LUMFI-471245 format. One record per residue (C-alpha): residue number from 1; residue in three letters; x, y, z. Coordinates in pm, whole numbers, plus 50000, padded with zeros to 5 digits. Example, Ala and Ser with C-alpha at 12.3 -4.5 7.8 and 13.67 -1.06 7.14 Angstrom:
BEGIN
VEXLO;1;ALA;51230;49550;50780
VEXLO;2;SER;51367;49894;50714
***
This chain:
BEGIN
VEXLO;1;ILE;50000;50000;50000
VEXLO;2;GLU;50293;50238;50057
VEXLO;3;ASN;50377;50240;49686
VEXLO;4;GLN;50054;50169;49509
VEXLO;5;PRO;50071;50151;49128
VEXLO;6;LYS;49855;50366;48908
VEXLO;7;MET;49506;50218;48915
VEXLO;8;GLU;49262;50226;48629
VEXLO;9;GLY;48924;50086;48529
VEXLO;10;ARG;48809;49790;48730
VEXLO;11;ASN;49103;49801;48969
VEXLO;12;MET;48997;50152;49068
VEXLO;13;HIS;48632;50044;49083
VEXLO;14;MET;48719;49782;49345
VEXLO;15;LEU;48857;50058;49566
VEXLO;16;ILE;48577;50312;49524
VEXLO;17;ALA;48283;50069;49518
VEXLO;18;PRO;48224;50084;49897
VEXLO;19;LEU;48207;50465;49913
VEXLO;20;PRO;47841;50535;49816
VEXLO;21;GLN;47714;50264;50051
VEXLO;22;THR;47936;50397;50328
VEXLO;23;VAL;47792;50746;50288
VEXLO;24;LYS;47435;50617;50270
VEXLO;25;LYS;47466;50409;50586
VEXLO;26;THR;47660;50664;50791
VEXLO;27;HIS;47426;50945;50693
VEXLO;28;ALA;47124;50739;50795
VEXLO;29;MET;47281;50649;51129
VEXLO;30;LEU;47459;50973;51219
VEXLO;31;GLY;47232;51227;51052
VEXLO;32;TYR;47510;51469;50958
VEXLO;33;LYS;47409;51772;50751
VEXLO;34;ASN;47737;51955;50691
VEXLO;35;VAL;48060;51777;50598
VEXLO;36;ALA;48417;51880;50524
VEXLO;37;ILE;48644;51682;50291
VEXLO;38;LEU;49022;51652;50316
VEXLO;39;TYR;49208;51459;50047
VEXLO;40;ALA;49547;51394;49884
VEXLO;41;ASN;49537;51578;49553
VEXLO;42;ASP;49847;51412;49406
VEXLO;43;ASN;49712;51056;49426
VEXLO;44;GLU;49473;50942;49155
VEXLO;45;GLN;49299;50698;49384
VEXLO;46;HIS;49218;50964;49642
VEXLO;47;VAL;49119;51227;49388
VEXLO;48;THR;48872;50975;49246
VEXLO;49;ALA;48755;50876;49594
VEXLO;50;GLU;48689;51242;49677
VEXLO;51;LYS;48471;51277;49367
VEXLO;52;TYR;48269;50969;49457
VEXLO;53;PHE;48231;51082;49816
VEXLO;54;GLU;48114;51424;49698
VEXLO;55;GLN;47858;51272;49459
VEXLO;56;ALA;47727;51039;49727
VEXLO;57;LEU;47705;51316;49988
VEXLO;58;LYS;47515;51545;49752
VEXLO;59;ALA;47278;51260;49663
VEXLO;60;GLU;47198;51234;50034
VEXLO;61;GLY;47135;51609;50056
VEXLO;62;VAL;47447;51676;50262
VEXLO;63;ASN;47620;52015;50237
VEXLO;64;ILE;47994;52021;50173
VEXLO;65;VAL;48112;52320;50372
VEXLO;66;ALA;48486;52287;50306
VEXLO;67;LYS;48732;52102;50083
VEXLO;68;GLU;49101;52099;50169
VEXLO;69;THR;49390;51923;49997
VEXLO;70;PHE;49740;51808;50080
VEXLO;71;ALA;50022;51614;49915
VEXLO;72;SER;50112;51255;49994
VEXLO;73;LYS;50393;51230;50249
VEXLO;74;ASP;50292;51564;50407
VEXLO;75;SER;50317;51562;50784
VEXLO;76;ASP;50175;51901;50887
VEXLO;77;PHE;49802;51947;50839
VEXLO;78;SER;49749;52236;51079
VEXLO;79;ALA;49643;52493;50818
VEXLO;80;GLN;49389;52267;50651
VEXLO;81;LEU;49240;52150;50979
VEXLO;82;THR;49221;52506;51114
VEXLO;83;ASN;49018;52604;50807
VEXLO;84;ILE;48791;52302;50849
VEXLO;85;GLN;48751;52366;51221
VEXLO;86;GLY;48629;52717;51142
VEXLO;87;LYS;48346;52572;50933
VEXLO;88;ASN;48232;52352;51223
VEXLO;89;PRO;48120;52052;51013
VEXLO;90;ASP;47915;51768;51158
VEXLO;91;ALA;48157;51512;51013
VEXLO;92;VAL;48484;51498;50821
VEXLO;93;VAL;48567;51278;50521
VEXLO;94;ILE;48935;51198;50465
VEXLO;95;CYS;49077;51040;50148
VEXLO;96;SER;49436;50932;50203
VEXLO;97;LEU;49667;50644;50278
VEXLO;98;TYR;49688;50526;50636
VEXLO;99;GLN;50016;50708;50706
VEXLO;100;GLU;49876;51056;50642
VEXLO;101;GLY;49533;50959;50773
VEXLO;102;ALA;49675;50857;51110
VEXLO;103;LEU;49862;51188;51146
VEXLO;104;ILE;49552;51384;51048
VEXLO;105;LEU;49342;51204;51310
VEXLO;106;LYS;49598;51264;51582
VEXLO;107;LYS;49613;51635;51497
VEXLO;108;MET;49234;51664;51481
VEXLO;109;ARG;49192;51520;51826
VEXLO;110;GLU;49473;51740;51963
VEXLO;111;MET;49284;52042;51827
VEXLO;112;GLY;48964;51932;51998
VEXLO;113;MET;48796;51828;51673
VEXLO;114;ASN;48582;51536;51784
VEXLO;115;GLN;48358;51504;51480
VEXLO;116;PRO;48295;51160;51330
VEXLO;117;VAL;48549;51077;51059
VEXLO;118;VAL;48475;50869;50750
VEXLO;119;GLY;48791;50738;50589
VEXLO;120;SER;48862;50610;50242
VEXLO;121;ASN;49001;50274;50138
VEXLO;122;GLY;49352;50365;50253
VEXLO;123;PHE;49241;50347;50616
VEXLO;124;ASN;49166;49975;50589
VEXLO;125;SER;49491;49863;50748
VEXLO;126;PRO;49597;49756;51098
VEXLO;127;GLN;49883;50003;51056
VEXLO;128;PHE;49637;50293;51063
VEXLO;129;ILE;49528;50192;51413
VEXLO;130;LYS;49886;50129;51522
VEXLO;131;ILE;50004;50477;51418
VEXLO;132;ALA;49693;50675;51517
VEXLO;133;GLY;49652;50505;51853
VEXLO;134;ASP;49348;50620;52051
VEXLO;135;ALA;49275;50884;51785
VEXLO;136;ALA;49167;50604;51551
VEXLO;137;ASN;48873;50507;51772
VEXLO;138;GLY;48543;50606;51614
VEXLO;139;VAL;48676;50626;51259
VEXLO;140;ILE;48441;50472;51000
VEXLO;141;VAL;48540;50290;50681
VEXLO;142;GLY;48359;50095;50414
VEXLO;143;THR;48529;49775;50303
VEXLO;144;PRO;48473;49423;50172
VEXLO;145;TRP;48728;49297;50431
VEXLO;146;PHE;48619;49253;50791
VEXLO;147;PRO;48897;49081;50993
VEXLO;148;ASN;48672;49011;51293
VEXLO;149;LYS;48391;48856;51093
VEXLO;150;ASP;48254;48538;51249
VEXLO;151;ASP;48348;48326;50949
VEXLO;152;GLN;48579;48024;50946
VEXLO;153;LYS;48743;48121;50616
VEXLO;154;VAL;48834;48460;50760
VEXLO;155;LYS;48966;48307;51083
VEXLO;156;ASP;49178;48051;50897
VEXLO;157;PHE;49319;48314;50660
VEXLO;158;ARG;49409;48553;50942
VEXLO;159;LYS;49587;48277;51134
VEXLO;160;ALA;49779;48153;50830
VEXLO;161;TYR;49878;48505;50732
VEXLO;162;LYS;49996;48598;51082
VEXLO;163;ASP;50185;48269;51115
VEXLO;164;LYS;50372;48337;50790
VEXLO;165;TYR;50424;48714;50799
VEXLO;166;GLY;50399;48800;51167
VEXLO;167;LYS;50132;49067;51119
VEXLO;168;GLU;49763;49111;51050
VEXLO;169;PRO;49646;49103;50687
VEXLO;170;ASP;49492;49420;50549
VEXLO;171;GLN;49222;49456;50284
VEXLO;172;PHE;49470;49435;49998
VEXLO;173;ALA;49619;49110;50125
VEXLO;174;ALA;49269;48963;50159
VEXLO;175;GLN;49168;49069;49810
VEXLO;176;ALA;49490;48929;49660
VEXLO;177;TYR;49424;48601;49841
VEXLO;178;ASP;49070;48584;49704
VEXLO;179;ALA;49191;48671;49354
VEXLO;180;VAL;49409;48359;49339
VEXLO;181;TYR;49117;48134;49431
VEXLO;182;LEU;48887;48323;49196
VEXLO;183;TYR;49127;48248;48910
VEXLO;184;GLU;49141;47885;49019
VEXLO;185;ALA;48760;47863;49014
VEXLO;186;ALA;48751;48016;48666
VEXLO;187;LEU;49015;47774;48536
VEXLO;188;LYS;48817;47477;48668
VEXLO;189;LYS;48497;47617;48518
VEXLO;190;ALA;48669;47673;48184
VEXLO;191;GLY;48812;47322;48181
VEXLO;192;SER;49129;47451;48019
VEXLO;193;THR;49451;47625;48120
VEXLO;194;THR;49538;47732;47765
VEXLO;195;ASP;49214;47857;47607
VEXLO;196;ARG;49201;48228;47693
VEXLO;197;GLU;48849;48283;47562
VEXLO;198;LYS;48708;47999;47771
VEXLO;199;PHE;48885;48136;48076
VEXLO;200;ARG;48755;48488;48008
VEXLO;201;GLU;48396;48366;47975
VEXLO;202;ALA;48425;48147;48283
VEXLO;203;LEU;48564;48434;48492
VEXLO;204;LYS;48298;48674;48367
VEXLO;205;ASN;48015;48436;48456
VEXLO;206;ILE;48126;48336;48805
VEXLO;207;ALA;47846;48438;49042
VEXLO;208;ASP;47878;48205;49339
VEXLO;209;PHE;48236;48264;49453
VEXLO;210;VAL;48269;48330;49826
VEXLO;211;GLY;48609;48420;49966
VEXLO;212;VAL;48745;48583;50279
VEXLO;213;THR;48603;48915;50157
VEXLO;214;GLY;48259;48765;50099
VEXLO;215;GLN;48066;48699;49781
VEXLO;216;PHE;48214;48824;49456
VEXLO;217;LYS;48095;48845;49096
VEXLO;218;PHE;48113;49072;48793
VEXLO;219;ASN;47806;49278;48705
VEXLO;220;GLU;47661;49339;48359
VEXLO;221;LYS;47920;49611;48300
VEXLO;222;ARG;48198;49369;48398
VEXLO;223;ASP;48273;49572;48711
VEXLO;224;PRO;48337;49387;49038
VEXLO;225;SER;48035;49345;49263
VEXLO;226;MET;48129;49278;49624
VEXLO;227;GLU;47975;49263;49968
VEXLO;228;VAL;48039;49592;50143
VEXLO;229;GLN;48055;49626;50519
VEXLO;230;VAL;48070;49955;50706
VEXLO;231;LEU;48307;49926;51000
VEXLO;232;GLN;48399;50148;51292
VEXLO;233;ILE;48718;50130;51492
VEXLO;234;LYS;48637;50053;51854
VEXLO;235;ASN;48897;49993;52124
VEXLO;236;GLY;49166;49955;51862
VEXLO;237;GLN;48973;49700;51650
VEXLO;238;PHE;48762;49711;51336
VEXLO;239;ASP;48402;49630;51429
VEXLO;240;ALA;48061;49651;51262
VEXLO;241;LEU;47911;50001;51267
VEXLO;242;THR;47621;50024;51508
VEXLO;243;LYS;47433;50311;51664
***
């Protein structure tokens, strides 16, 4: 995640797909009316995420009272947060990787900004919690990966990953793991390891694949369709969002 490649098309769609559902669910539960957005303007993923967040917020009738930007690897966010604080939003949306996101959360809480925070895909990492510490508690993210899900596949994957690498898997590790088994399922369905057209058709038509990130298929536009869960960090752990 530290050095993500340029993402296009369906790869990008996999990262932004949870955003509209995240906004819809958090708006229904938290009832925010005015929101500020802070995002990395030199990262294509986060520029795109900001656009999708903005569209989803406007569709819910939410006012965007401030938009602030920063560059990846920045470490001082005082000016942007001071401007946002002056607008007194009900919630703050942040689109960044976990490194910058953790520093932003710590600074927000130091400044007395206790608004709910909705993070983008880059927050879906145990490292975000490790760096942000107590400031991470309460942060909300939408993701297909829920490490504490009561599911045997998830439990087995987490154990195997930790045994091999000595750390918790993040969303990207889980999706890569599922991708390998998705390809395996398509190869078996195609009945061939050399016929590319058969493999393509088999992969396109898979609709019953269930991995550690849940059920996966491609929709009529050939975009990934995944289960999305909205999580909130509680006591240093990702947990299901509840009132």
